[in-house]
C-alpha positions in Angstrom: 33.8 -67.1 -81.6 35.0 -70.3 -83.3 37.8 -72.2 -81.6 39.8 -75.0 -83.3 42.1 -77.6 -81.8 43.8 -80.5 -83.4 45.0 -83.6 -81.4 45.9 -87.0 -82.7 44.5 -86.5 -86.2 41.1 -85.2 -84.8 40.1 -81.6 -85.2 37.6 -80.2 -82.7 35.7 -77.1 -83.8 33.8 -75.2 -81.1 31.1 -72.7 -81.5 32.1 -70.5 -78.6 29.5 -67.7 -78.2 27.5 -69.1 -75.3 26.0 -65.7 -74.4 24.2 -65.7 -77.8 23.5 -69.5 -77.7 26.2 -69.8 -80.4 24.0 -68.0 -83.0 26.0 -67.2 -86.1 26.3 -63.8 -87.9 28.1 -63.3 -91.2 31.5 -63.1 -89.4 30.8 -66.3 -87.5 30.0 -68.1 -90.8 33.4 -67.0 -92.2 35.2 -68.1 -89.1 33.6 -71.5 -89.2 34.5 -71.9 -92.9 38.1 -71.0 -92.0 38.1 -73.5 -89.2 37.2 -76.3 -91.6 39.9 -75.0 -94.0 42.5 -75.2 -91.2 41.4 -78.7 -90.3 41.7 -79.9 -93.9 45.1 -78.3 -94.4 46.3 -80.2 -91.3 45.2 -83.5 -92.8 43.0 -84.6 -89.9 41.3 -87.9 -90.2 38.2 -87.0 -88.2 36.5 -83.8 -87.1 34.2 -83.0 -84.1 31.8 -80.0 -84.1 30.2 -78.9 -80.8 28.8 -75.8 -79.1 29.8 -74.2 -75.8 27.3 -73.4 -73.1 23.5 -74.1 -73.0 23.0 -74.7 -76.8 24.6 -76.2 -79.8 23.5 -73.3 -82.1 20.2 -71.3 -82.0 20.5 -70.3 -85.6 21.3 -67.0 -87.3 22.3 -64.1 -85.0 19.7 -61.5 -85.8 20.4 -59.3 -82.8 21.8 -56.6 -85.1 19.7 -57.3 -88.2 17.4 -54.6 -89.5 14.6 -56.4 -91.5 14.2 -53.3 -93.7 17.7 -53.7 -95.0 18.5 -57.3 -94.3 20.4 -59.0 -97.1 18.8 -62.4 -96.7 20.2 -63.7 -100.0 23.7 -62.6 -99.2 23.6 -64.4 -95.9 21.9 -67.6 -97.1 23.1 -68.0 -100.7 26.3 -66.1 -100.4 27.7 -67.4 -97.1 25.7 -70.2 -95.5 25.1 -72.5 -98.5 28.8 -72.6 -99.5 29.7 -73.3 -95.9 27.2 -76.2 -95.7 28.6 -77.6 -98.9 32.1 -77.2 -97.6 31.2 -79.0 -94.4 29.4 -81.9 -96.1 32.3 -82.5 -98.5 35.0 -82.4 -95.8 37.6 -85.1 -96.7 37.3 -87.1 -93.4 34.5 -88.4 -91.2 32.8 -85.7 -89.3 30.9 -85.8 -86.0 28.7 -83.4 -84.1 27.5 -83.3 -80.4 24.2 -81.5 -80.2 22.5 -80.2 -77.1 20.0 -77.5 -76.2 18.7 -75.4 -79.2 19.6 -76.8 -82.6 17.6 -74.5 -84.8 17.7 -72.9 -88.2 21.4 -72.6 -89.2 22.2 -74.8 -86.2 20.1 -77.5 -87.7 21.8 -77.0 -91.1 25.2 -77.5 -89.5 24.0 -80.9 -88.2 22.7 -81.8 -91.6 26.1 -81.1 -93.1 27.8 -83.5 -90.6 28.2 -87.2 -91.1 27.3 -88.5 -87.6 25.2 -86.6 -85.0 24.7 -87.6 -81.4 22.1 -85.5 -79.6 21.3 -84.9 -75.9 17.9 -86.0 -74.6 17.3 -82.3 -73.8 18.1 -81.1 -77.3 15.4 -79.0 -79.0 14.9 -79.3 -82.8 12.2 -77.9 -85.0 11.1 -74.7 -86.8 10.0 -71.9 -84.4 10.3 -69.2 -87.1 6.6 -68.5 -87.7 6.9 -66.0 -84.9 9.3 -64.0 -87.0 7.3 -64.2 -90.1 10.0 -66.4 -91.5 10.4 -70.0 -92.5 12.8 -72.9 -92.0 16.0 -72.7 -94.0 19.4 -74.4 -94.1 18.0 -77.6 -95.5 15.5 -78.3 -92.7 12.6 -78.8 -95.1 14.5 -81.6 -96.9 15.4 -83.4 -93.7 12.0 -83.2 -92.1 10.0 -84.1 -95.3 12.3 -87.1 -96.0 12.3 -88.5 -92.5 9.0 -87.3 -91.0 6.7 -87.1 -94.0 4.7 -84.2 -95.3 2.1 -84.1 -92.5 4.5 -84.1 -89.5 6.8 -81.6 -91.3 4.1 -79.1 -91.8 2.7 -79.7 -88.3 6.1 -78.8 -86.8 6.3 -75.7 -89.0 2.8 -74.5 -88.5 2.8 -75.0 -84.7 6.5 -74.2 -84.0 6.6 -77.2 -81.7 10.2 -78.4 -80.9 11.1 -82.0 -80.7 13.3 -83.4 -78.0 16.5 -85.2 -78.9 14.9 -88.5 -78.1 12.0 -87.8 -80.4 14.4 -86.7 -83.2 16.4 -89.9 -83.0 13.3 -92.0 -82.8 12.1 -90.3 -86.0 15.3 -91.1 -87.8 16.7 -87.6 -87.9 20.0 -88.3 -86.2 22.2 -91.2 -85.0 21.9 -91.6 -81.3 20.4 -89.9 -78.2 22.2 -89.8 -74.9 22.1 -88.1 -71.6 23.4 -84.5 -71.8 26.6 -85.3 -70.0 27.3 -88.3 -72.2 27.0 -86.8 -75.6 30.4 -85.1 -76.0 32.5 -88.0 -74.6 30.6 -90.5 -76.8 31.1 -88.4 -80.0 34.8 -87.8 -79.1 35.3 -91.5 -78.7 33.6 -92.2 -82.1 35.8 -89.6 -83.8 38.9 -90.9 -82.2 38.1 -94.4 -83.4 37.4 -93.2 -86.9 40.7 -91.3 -87.0 42.5 -94.6 -86.7 40.4 -96.3 -89.3 40.7 -96.8 -93.1 40.0 -93.2 -94.1 39.8 -93.8 -97.9 37.2 -96.5 -97.3 35.2 -94.2 -95.1 35.3 -91.5 -97.7 34.2 -93.9 -100.4 31.1 -94.7 -98.3 30.6 -91.0 -97.5 30.6 -90.1 -101.2 28.3 -93.0 -102.2 25.7 -92.3 -99.5 25.6 -88.6 -100.6 25.0 -89.7 -104.2 22.3 -92.1 -103.1 20.6 -89.2 -101.3 21.1 -86.6 -103.9 20.8 -88.6 -107.1 18.4 -91.4 -106.0 20.6 -94.1 -107.4 19.0 -97.4 -108.2 20.1 -100.7 -106.5 22.1 -101.7 -109.6 23.7 -98.3 -109.9 24.8 -98.6 -106.2 26.2 -102.1 -106.8 28.2 -100.8 -109.7 29.5 -97.8 -107.7 30.4 -100.1 -104.8 32.4 -102.3 -107.2 34.3 -99.3 -108.6 35.0 -98.1 -105.1 36.3 -101.5 -103.9 38.5 -101.8 -107.0 40.1 -98.4 -106.2 40.5 -99.2 -102.5 42.3 -102.5 -103.4 45.3 -100.4 -104.5 45.6 -98.6 -101.1 48.0 -99.4 -98.3 45.2 -99.7 -95.8 43.5 -102.4 -97.9 46.6 -104.5 -97.9 47.2 -103.8 -94.2 43.6 -104.9 -93.4 44.0 -108.2 -95.3 47.5 -108.8 -93.7 46.1 -108.2 -90.2 43.1 -110.5 -90.8 45.4 -113.3 -91.9 47.8 -112.7 -88.9 44.8 -112.4 -86.5 46.0 -109.0 -85.2 44.5 -105.6 -85.0 45.2 -103.6 -88.2 47.2 -100.4 -88.1 45.6 -98.1 -90.7 47.5 -95.0 -91.9 44.7 -93.4 -93.8 46.2 -94.0 -97.2 
């Protein structure tokens, strides 16, 4: 269900259950966590996440779920939340190509990814009222922060799905492209990141996460930037960057 390949320091993780629109059951979550473990163990310098078929991920696979005995807490708190934390903390830049349905758990996977390009035809929202359920996987936080209270509750109450273009215009994700352009574009972005100064990228990744989660003030951010720059000045990539600048050549970063 989850495929992994590693080429030129880039891991590609594929949700490969197109007949189920890549919906994830408990086993699928475990496979996805294992894929990220494998990529980290290989020391990749970038990771791409994508879905096979007509959708990125339609959410949780509920085809075999009995609501009378469903262990919601076990699925969400026991499996999904640790996976999302694992993905968000991955020690390299991460990228996702999103198309078709990006709902529920699928939306959460995108939230846990650094850079997301979406197809114009992507569908993003909260259609769960029809199940007597609500949005999970961090969707409330994303929508409330970027859309505001009124638009968030409008989406939830009505079940309306945004297009990829609307989602990007609303500030939810990075870029919107034609469906056939999304994957090549995200692969190119990941390939370029994999040849970049990985330690510097991770410093920014950690700081942006702290700004989001801890609401750091301007002066706290400036202090953290100074500390990060001081640490980076001891890296090989920092020295290579300065040497290349002086020699007017393209730097060759090693990710250390």
